[in-house]
Backbone as a chain_set.jsonl record, in Angstrom:
{"seq": "MPRRFHDPDELLAPATLLKRLLAMLYDGLICIAVLLVTTWIYTLIAAWIIGFDRYAALAEAGKLTTDPLLTSVLFITLYLFFGYFWTRTGQTLGMQVWRIRVENANGVSISWMQALLRFMMGWISWLALGLGYFWMLWDSERRTWTDRFSESRVVAVPKT", "coords": {"N": [[119.069, -138.903, 47.783], [118.217, -141.42, 49.927], [116.927, -140.82, 53.17], [117.624, -141.855, 56.479], [115.488, -142.474, 59.07], [115.291, -143.95, 61.402], [116.699, -146.72, 63.186], [116.858, -149.776, 61.46], [115.832, -152.061, 62.719], [114.108, -151.025, 64.6], [110.891, -150.792, 65.287], [108.103, -148.836, 64.503], [104.965, -147.839, 65.824], [101.972, -148.133, 63.853], [100.307, -145.225, 62.27], [97.361, -143.802, 63.598], [94.027, -143.901, 62.212], [92.496, -141.569, 62.647], [94.488, -139.583, 63.177], [95.791, -139.641, 60.693], [93.663, -138.709, 59.011], [93.247, -136.211, 60.154], [95.6, -134.9, 59.666], [95.442, -135.037, 56.849], [93.19, -133.171, 56.406], [94.489, -130.757, 57.476], [96.537, -130.625, 55.677], [95.192, -130.313, 53.367], [93.866, -127.731, 53.529], [96.312, -126.355, 53.201], [96.842, -127.074, 50.726], [94.892, -125.97, 49.159], [95.655, -123.267, 49.274], [98.1, -123.385, 47.903], [97.288, -124.169, 45.498], [95.759, -122.001, 44.673], [97.55, -119.958, 44.482], [99.156, -121.058, 42.397], [97.309, -121.21, 40.343], [96.796, -118.451, 40.118], [99.311, -117.574, 39.148], [99.508, -119.065, 36.778], [97.36, -118.003, 35.347], [98.184, -115.159, 34.996], [100.496, -115.633, 33.462], [99.29, -116.93, 31.172], [97.604, -114.858, 30.292], [99.491, -112.939, 29.642], [100.701, -114.052, 27.532], [98.734, -114.402, 25.527], [97.666, -112.035, 25.517], [96.256, -109.478, 27.537], [93.922, -108.235, 27.144], [92.595, -109.871, 25.47], [92.465, -112.155, 26.861], [90.854, -111.366, 29.01], [88.542, -111.027, 27.626], [88.061, -113.73, 26.684], [87.537, -114.941, 29.089], [85.294, -113.441, 30.128], [83.488, -114.486, 28.217], [83.18, -116.998, 28.919], [84.749, -119.03, 28.07], [86.978, -120.106, 29.391], [86.406, -121.946, 31.252], [86.951, -124.509, 31.197], [90.057, -125.819, 31.279], [92.387, -127.958, 30.131], [95.115, -127.866, 30.355], [95.613, -126.175, 32.521], [94.428, -127.741, 34.54], [96.121, -129.939, 34.488], [98.621, -128.767, 35.214], [97.944, -128.169, 37.804], [97.535, -130.561, 38.967], [100.031, -131.684, 38.799], [101.456, -129.946, 40.398], [100.447, -130.48, 42.968], [101.437, -133.03, 43.175], [104.075, -132.517, 43.183], [104.302, -131.101, 45.539], [103.535, -132.848, 47.644], [105.338, -135.069, 47.026], [107.809, -133.806, 47.383], [107.847, -133.218, 50.178], [107.423, -135.872, 51.281], [109.569, -137.38, 50.338], [111.898, -136.026, 51.356], [111.523, -135.341, 54.102], [109.723, -137.182, 55.083], [107.366, -136.253, 56.06], [104.497, -134.146, 55.548], [103.44, -130.827, 56.132], [101.031, -130.968, 57.676], [101.316, -133.543, 58.576], [103.492, -133.18, 60.179], [102.47, -131.718, 62.211], [100.641, -133.58, 63.442], [102.275, -135.586, 64.184], [103.102, -137.865, 62.646], [104.475, -139.996, 60.12], [105.534, -140.937, 56.857], [107.245, -143.753, 55.577], [109.666, -146.187, 54.46], [109.621, -149.767, 55.211], [112.117, -150.362, 56.339], [112.786, -148.051, 57.695], [113.691, -145.779, 56.169], [113.451, -142.872, 54.018], [110.901, -142.444, 51.513], [111.0, -143.164, 47.945], [110.893, -141.05, 44.969], [109.298, -142.301, 43.092], [107.757, -144.045, 44.656], [106.381, -142.001, 45.972], [104.944, -140.923, 43.888], [103.315, -143.356, 43.358], [101.917, -143.366, 45.838], [100.569, -140.939, 45.768], [98.813, -141.103, 43.502], [97.447, -143.449, 44.161], [96.109, -142.374, 46.427], [94.218, -140.579, 45.345], [92.57, -142.328, 44.099], [91.748, -143.829, 46.394], [90.218, -141.878, 47.719], [88.216, -141.322, 45.742], [86.844, -143.665, 45.912], [85.199, -143.164, 47.933], [86.604, -142.79, 50.156], [87.296, -145.328, 51.024], [89.726, -146.569, 50.683], [91.335, -145.556, 52.619], [89.996, -146.188, 54.997], [90.226, -148.741, 55.048], [92.396, -149.592, 56.491], [91.24, -150.181, 59.004], [90.357, -152.877, 58.845], [92.622, -154.225, 57.989], [95.286, -156.394, 58.859], [97.774, -155.496, 59.268], [97.308, -152.86, 59.558], [97.448, -151.13, 57.388], [96.748, -148.951, 54.638], [95.307, -148.65, 51.344], [97.061, -146.955, 50.032], [99.507, -147.255, 51.357], [99.997, -149.982, 50.888], [100.048, -150.132, 48.02], [102.256, -148.476, 47.542], [104.226, -149.726, 48.84], [105.105, -148.791, 51.348], [104.737, -147.252, 54.631], [102.775, -145.527, 57.161], [103.745, -144.064, 60.017], [103.539, -143.449, 63.619], [105.202, -140.882, 64.951], [107.613, -140.977, 67.545], [107.893, -139.165, 70.588], [110.403, -136.895, 71.073]], "CA": [[119.643, -139.965, 48.466], [117.306, -141.648, 51.049], [117.214, -140.336, 54.5], [117.26, -142.766, 57.534], [114.759, -141.869, 60.195], [115.586, -144.623, 62.649], [117.356, -147.997, 62.918], [115.979, -150.716, 60.686], [115.362, -152.965, 63.706], [113.257, -150.395, 65.385], [109.497, -150.877, 64.751], [107.277, -147.898, 65.105], [103.631, -148.201, 65.633], [101.274, -147.432, 62.63], [99.537, -144.057, 62.735], [95.966, -144.106, 63.641], [93.146, -143.48, 61.153], [92.103, -140.292, 63.204], [95.65, -138.641, 62.979], [95.975, -139.576, 59.254], [92.466, -137.813, 58.476], [93.463, -134.772, 60.59], [96.739, -134.447, 58.841], [94.941, -134.745, 55.491], [92.428, -131.991, 56.545], [95.418, -129.712, 57.612], [97.275, -130.535, 54.431], [94.1, -129.891, 52.324], [93.916, -126.289, 53.623], [97.545, -125.824, 52.588], [96.959, -127.328, 49.211], [93.991, -124.828, 48.56], [96.422, -122.06, 49.173], [99.136, -123.722, 46.862], [96.594, -124.269, 44.175], [95.145, -120.717, 44.485], [98.732, -119.25, 43.99], [99.469, -121.651, 41.12], [96.292, -120.725, 39.344], [97.011, -117.101, 39.82], [100.586, -117.43, 38.322], [99.182, -119.543, 35.413], [96.524, -116.949, 34.712], [99.039, -114.139, 34.651], [101.407, -116.158, 32.303], [98.524, -117.176, 29.987], [97.111, -113.595, 29.932], [100.588, -112.302, 29.201], [101.111, -114.777, 26.23], [97.793, -114.251, 24.482], [97.216, -110.675, 25.675], [95.432, -109.266, 28.655], [92.447, -107.879, 26.741], [91.975, -111.067, 24.711], [92.214, -113.159, 27.903], [89.641, -110.936, 29.645], [87.353, -111.341, 26.741], [87.695, -115.132, 26.729], [87.017, -115.179, 30.411], [83.894, -112.978, 30.126], [82.613, -115.203, 27.205], [83.025, -118.271, 29.618], [85.459, -119.919, 27.343], [88.11, -120.513, 30.081], [85.833, -122.648, 32.331], [87.688, -125.804, 31.278], [91.459, -125.715, 30.669], [93.061, -129.129, 30.585], [96.443, -127.445, 30.699], [95.745, -125.727, 33.911], [94.311, -128.967, 35.4], [97.358, -130.783, 34.457], [99.556, -128.06, 36.025], [97.569, -128.116, 39.235], [97.78, -132.003, 39.315], [101.522, -131.85, 39.021], [101.858, -129.123, 41.381], [100.194, -131.205, 44.089], [102.325, -134.126, 43.22], [105.456, -132.028, 43.576], [104.239, -130.644, 46.915], [103.622, -134.122, 48.386], [106.602, -135.671, 46.845], [108.907, -133.066, 48.044], [107.968, -133.504, 51.672], [107.472, -137.251, 51.594], [110.862, -137.928, 49.966], [112.925, -135.371, 52.079], [111.459, -135.64, 55.581], [108.665, -138.088, 55.335], [106.223, -135.548, 56.589], [103.961, -132.869, 55.148], [103.169, -129.912, 57.307], [99.941, -131.568, 58.439], [101.774, -134.734, 59.303], [104.356, -132.904, 61.359], [101.531, -131.448, 63.397], [99.95, -134.741, 64.051], [103.343, -136.492, 64.492], [103.119, -139.078, 61.812], [105.547, -139.907, 58.926], [105.577, -142.019, 55.702], [108.646, -144.294, 55.456], [109.679, -147.59, 54.057], [109.696, -150.669, 56.381], [113.404, -150.364, 56.989], [113.086, -146.692, 58.297], [114.216, -144.765, 55.234], [112.468, -142.091, 53.356], [110.368, -143.11, 50.251], [111.431, -142.566, 46.662], [109.861, -140.284, 44.145], [108.303, -143.342, 42.45], [106.782, -144.408, 45.726], [105.597, -140.873, 46.17], [103.892, -141.045, 42.871], [102.325, -144.242, 43.678], [101.068, -142.915, 46.963], [99.712, -139.851, 45.362], [97.803, -141.69, 42.532], [96.364, -144.323, 44.957], [95.389, -141.411, 47.313], [93.099, -140.102, 44.564], [91.7, -143.541, 43.924], [91.064, -144.153, 47.563], [89.02, -140.766, 47.953], [87.143, -141.55, 44.741], [86.174, -144.84, 46.337], [84.493, -142.677, 49.091], [87.479, -143.006, 51.328], [87.473, -146.868, 51.323], [91.184, -146.881, 50.684], [91.882, -145.257, 53.868], [89.21, -146.899, 56.144], [90.659, -150.189, 54.766], [93.21, -150.029, 57.645], [90.502, -150.687, 60.028], [90.262, -154.295, 58.697], [93.904, -154.781, 57.752], [95.962, -156.846, 59.977], [99.015, -154.631, 59.52], [96.822, -151.348, 59.662], [97.818, -150.409, 56.084], [95.772, -148.393, 53.711], [95.659, -148.891, 49.922], [98.204, -146.197, 49.555], [100.623, -147.931, 51.936], [100.189, -151.23, 50.271], [100.439, -149.861, 46.692], [103.524, -147.972, 47.401], [105.121, -150.406, 49.552], [105.545, -147.955, 52.44], [103.821, -147.207, 55.796], [102.701, -144.285, 57.852], [103.929, -144.407, 61.439], [103.465, -142.491, 64.6], [106.582, -140.426, 65.347], [107.751, -140.897, 68.948], [108.265, -137.732, 71.063], [111.874, -136.779, 71.393]], "C": [[118.61, -140.116, 49.648], [117.818, -141.34, 52.309], [116.835, -141.462, 55.586], [116.715, -142.025, 58.711], [115.058, -142.583, 61.537], [116.276, -145.998, 62.26], [116.454, -148.998, 62.311], [115.194, -151.773, 61.679], [114.241, -152.512, 64.547], [111.913, -150.318, 64.768], [108.532, -149.857, 65.345], [105.843, -148.264, 64.874], [102.851, -147.401, 64.357], [100.433, -146.242, 63.183], [98.16, -144.559, 62.775], [95.193, -143.493, 62.601], [92.824, -141.976, 61.5], [93.357, -139.16, 62.772], [95.883, -138.574, 61.41], [94.886, -138.594, 58.72], [92.639, -136.436, 58.889], [94.499, -134.113, 59.96], [96.248, -134.057, 57.352], [94.057, -133.462, 55.45], [93.381, -130.769, 56.642], [96.123, -129.397, 56.227], [96.314, -130.054, 53.292], [93.943, -128.338, 52.273], [95.214, -125.678, 52.962], [97.518, -125.937, 51.114], [95.982, -126.38, 48.521], [94.86, -123.606, 48.304], [97.493, -122.196, 48.079], [98.421, -123.664, 45.567], [96.0, -122.772, 43.824], [96.43, -119.856, 43.845], [99.145, -119.752, 42.518], [98.551, -121.206, 40.016], [96.491, -119.243, 39.047], [98.246, -116.768, 38.882], [100.215, -117.897, 36.908], [98.324, -118.601, 34.686], [97.261, -115.722, 34.285], [99.947, -114.466, 33.329], [100.419, -116.297, 31.023], [98.054, -115.774, 29.406], [98.217, -112.791, 29.184], [100.883, -112.804, 27.633], [100.026, -114.42, 25.298], [97.231, -112.814, 24.514], [96.163, -110.499, 26.659], [93.961, -109.011, 28.176], [91.706, -109.003, 26.125], [91.487, -112.06, 25.794], [90.962, -112.754, 28.756], [88.355, -111.245, 28.812], [86.941, -112.83, 26.611], [87.029, -115.547, 28.061], [85.6, -114.688, 30.591], [82.948, -113.949, 29.312], [82.381, -116.649, 27.876], [83.759, -119.407, 28.938], [86.736, -120.473, 28.072], [87.615, -121.506, 31.247], [86.576, -124.04, 32.369], [88.983, -125.604, 30.508], [92.243, -126.853, 31.091], [94.513, -128.838, 30.935], [96.631, -127.028, 32.134], [95.382, -126.894, 34.891], [95.404, -129.758, 35.481], [98.529, -130.048, 35.381], [99.203, -128.056, 37.447], [97.772, -129.549, 39.821], [99.21, -132.209, 39.635], [101.982, -131.188, 40.042], [101.625, -129.818, 42.75], [100.979, -132.347, 44.29], [103.674, -133.726, 43.817], [105.524, -131.638, 44.992], [104.345, -131.797, 47.787], [104.947, -134.862, 48.215], [107.942, -135.118, 47.478], [109.024, -133.353, 49.554], [108.071, -134.988, 52.025], [109.018, -137.788, 51.356], [112.053, -137.267, 50.805], [112.756, -135.743, 53.62], [110.361, -136.574, 55.962], [107.412, -137.537, 55.872], [105.78, -134.213, 55.881], [103.782, -132.026, 56.437], [102.231, -130.504, 58.165], [100.508, -132.888, 59.14], [102.768, -134.46, 60.385], [103.446, -132.472, 62.586], [100.904, -132.545, 64.144], [100.961, -135.827, 64.363], [103.303, -137.823, 63.875], [104.038, -138.825, 60.659], [105.346, -141.111, 58.068], [106.995, -142.426, 55.581], [108.53, -145.75, 54.817], [109.894, -148.51, 55.469], [111.016, -150.701, 57.001], [113.791, -148.969, 57.689], [113.734, -145.629, 57.545], [113.065, -144.139, 54.524], [112.085, -142.823, 51.993], [111.021, -142.414, 49.053], [110.443, -141.744, 46.001], [108.955, -141.14, 43.476], [107.318, -143.712, 43.399], [105.907, -143.263, 45.997], [104.516, -140.779, 45.233], [102.815, -142.116, 42.984], [101.282, -143.986, 44.776], [100.062, -141.835, 46.497], [98.521, -140.367, 44.449], [96.913, -142.504, 43.305], [95.506, -143.495, 45.922], [94.061, -140.938, 46.541], [92.104, -141.129, 44.421], [90.927, -143.894, 45.254], [89.98, -143.117, 47.979], [88.009, -140.998, 46.955], [86.231, -142.69, 45.121], [85.443, -144.493, 47.752], [85.415, -142.878, 50.323], [87.81, -144.392, 51.798], [88.84, -147.188, 51.481], [91.843, -146.525, 51.949], [91.185, -145.927, 55.181], [89.623, -148.435, 56.002], [91.709, -150.599, 55.96], [92.48, -150.472, 58.805], [90.329, -152.297, 59.969], [91.545, -154.887, 58.268], [94.646, -155.233, 58.854], [97.212, -156.06, 60.429], [98.57, -153.109, 59.576], [97.393, -150.557, 58.522], [96.697, -149.933, 55.259], [96.237, -148.837, 52.334], [96.889, -148.13, 49.552], [99.52, -146.798, 50.163], [101.001, -149.102, 51.191], [100.693, -151.106, 48.755], [101.793, -149.24, 46.549], [104.64, -148.571, 48.195], [105.867, -149.645, 50.574], [104.512, -148.047, 53.519], [103.858, -145.865, 56.393], [102.768, -144.635, 59.336], [103.721, -143.225, 62.351], [104.863, -142.178, 65.015], [106.571, -140.295, 66.866], [108.222, -139.583, 69.291], [109.699, -137.881, 71.425], [112.134, -136.231, 72.794]], "O": [[118.196, -139.134, 50.265], [119.001, -141.539, 52.587], [115.706, -141.946, 55.516], [117.327, -141.116, 59.271], [115.083, -141.978, 62.608], [116.38, -146.319, 61.076], [115.281, -149.028, 62.685], [114.082, -152.223, 61.402], [113.502, -153.3, 65.138], [111.832, -149.746, 63.68], [108.165, -149.954, 66.516], [105.505, -148.909, 63.881], [103.13, -146.258, 63.996], [99.948, -146.238, 64.315], [97.788, -145.544, 62.138], [95.695, -142.51, 62.055], [92.905, -141.168, 60.575], [93.153, -138.109, 62.164], [96.15, -137.486, 60.9], [95.261, -137.679, 57.988], [92.268, -135.518, 58.157], [94.426, -132.915, 59.689], [96.568, -133.018, 56.775], [94.19, -132.71, 54.485], [93.123, -129.789, 55.943], [96.269, -128.275, 55.742], [96.77, -129.413, 52.346], [93.895, -127.726, 51.206], [95.173, -124.651, 52.284], [98.037, -125.115, 50.358], [96.227, -126.011, 47.372], [94.796, -122.995, 47.238], [97.773, -121.217, 47.386], [98.957, -123.125, 44.599], [95.816, -122.483, 42.641], [96.291, -119.174, 42.829], [99.419, -118.967, 41.61], [98.975, -120.875, 38.909], [96.378, -118.81, 37.901], [98.22, -115.885, 38.025], [100.553, -117.224, 35.934], [98.522, -118.395, 33.489], [96.956, -115.241, 33.194], [100.074, -113.706, 32.369], [100.753, -115.806, 29.945], [98.106, -115.556, 28.196], [97.928, -112.067, 28.231], [101.226, -112.048, 26.724], [100.406, -114.104, 24.171], [96.434, -112.429, 23.659], [95.213, -111.281, 26.672], [92.978, -109.502, 28.732], [90.484, -109.137, 26.191], [90.419, -112.669, 25.736], [90.156, -113.592, 29.16], [87.305, -111.654, 29.308], [85.77, -113.181, 26.461], [86.114, -116.368, 28.115], [84.766, -115.409, 31.139], [81.797, -114.178, 29.684], [81.503, -117.394, 27.441], [83.467, -120.581, 29.166], [87.498, -121.222, 27.461], [88.414, -121.831, 32.125], [86.778, -124.626, 33.432], [89.015, -125.283, 29.32], [92.757, -126.873, 32.21], [95.081, -129.542, 31.77], [97.566, -127.406, 32.841], [95.986, -127.0, 35.958], [95.665, -130.29, 36.559], [99.238, -130.691, 36.155], [100.1, -127.945, 38.284], [98.126, -129.715, 40.988], [99.561, -132.839, 40.633], [102.9, -131.69, 40.692], [102.503, -129.759, 43.611], [101.241, -132.713, 45.436], [104.282, -134.351, 44.686], [106.561, -131.77, 45.642], [105.206, -131.782, 48.667], [105.587, -135.229, 49.201], [108.874, -135.774, 47.943], [110.084, -133.667, 50.097], [108.751, -135.331, 52.992], [109.559, -138.547, 52.161], [113.101, -137.898, 50.941], [113.626, -136.314, 54.276], [110.104, -136.726, 57.156], [106.464, -138.281, 56.123], [106.587, -133.309, 55.662], [103.947, -132.465, 57.575], [102.507, -130.597, 59.361], [100.094, -133.198, 60.257], [102.948, -135.225, 61.332], [103.666, -132.826, 63.744], [100.663, -132.451, 65.348], [100.559, -136.915, 64.776], [103.461, -138.834, 64.56], [104.343, -137.699, 60.267], [105.017, -142.193, 58.555], [107.883, -141.578, 55.489], [107.463, -146.353, 54.697], [110.251, -148.047, 56.552], [111.085, -151.058, 58.178], [114.907, -148.772, 58.17], [114.272, -144.678, 58.112], [111.957, -144.662, 54.408], [112.824, -143.649, 51.458], [111.505, -141.284, 49.125], [109.276, -141.709, 46.388], [107.813, -140.726, 43.275], [106.128, -143.726, 43.085], [104.723, -143.484, 46.248], [103.35, -140.593, 45.582], [101.627, -141.881, 42.76], [100.091, -144.29, 44.701], [98.875, -141.87, 46.822], [97.362, -140.033, 44.695], [95.698, -142.345, 43.192], [94.357, -143.836, 46.206], [92.968, -140.937, 47.108], [90.909, -140.888, 44.59], [89.733, -144.192, 45.266], [88.946, -143.492, 48.532], [86.846, -140.863, 47.336], [85.057, -142.735, 44.754], [85.15, -145.368, 48.567], [84.922, -143.118, 51.425], [88.49, -144.607, 52.802], [89.183, -148.011, 52.33], [92.838, -147.145, 52.327], [91.8, -146.139, 56.227], [89.309, -149.244, 56.874], [91.835, -151.769, 56.321], [93.089, -151.156, 59.627], [90.174, -152.924, 61.017], [91.566, -156.114, 58.175], [94.689, -154.503, 59.844], [97.619, -155.96, 61.586], [99.419, -152.22, 59.633], [97.785, -149.404, 58.702], [95.675, -150.62, 55.241], [97.355, -149.318, 52.149], [97.711, -148.646, 48.795], [100.542, -146.818, 49.477], [102.172, -149.281, 50.855], [101.581, -151.83, 48.307], [102.448, -149.445, 45.527], [105.769, -148.084, 48.254], [107.084, -149.78, 50.707], [103.536, -148.789, 53.402], [104.812, -145.111, 56.201], [101.951, -145.404, 59.842], [103.729, -142.086, 61.883], [105.633, -143.064, 65.387], [105.705, -139.636, 67.441], [108.862, -138.899, 68.493], [110.132, -138.875, 72.008], [113.288, -136.082, 73.194]]}, "num_chains": 1, "name": "protein.A"}
């Protein structure tokens, strides 16, 4: 069920590029920890399924350097991490620190589909050397590619 953050007629200022980038840096550090734990759990499960000795032999032979299943698990884990925070509170931990929030134009939380669109466009924005985020410097509504693609916005949260 969508959560209302503020009245629909209340217009909050868009978050600055600096705050967005600092929140991304903060969240990036958290994501590294989440991915390390996920990889550790995946490795334990994989070793248990095929046998610890055989898994160790495969690792020593360099046959585990590319694992599409692990890559998929890590990608889905990241989406679930961001989707959970964006759909519940509109803020990841980094966004909470820098007092910014993702929401719909009417002040309610985004849906899981919007979170997926934001997540996918976020990858594209970074693969384009960050152009998708720097786009807000030229956009009249100060929206990034992720904002436009997911039909949401990132706003500065007022002090309470």
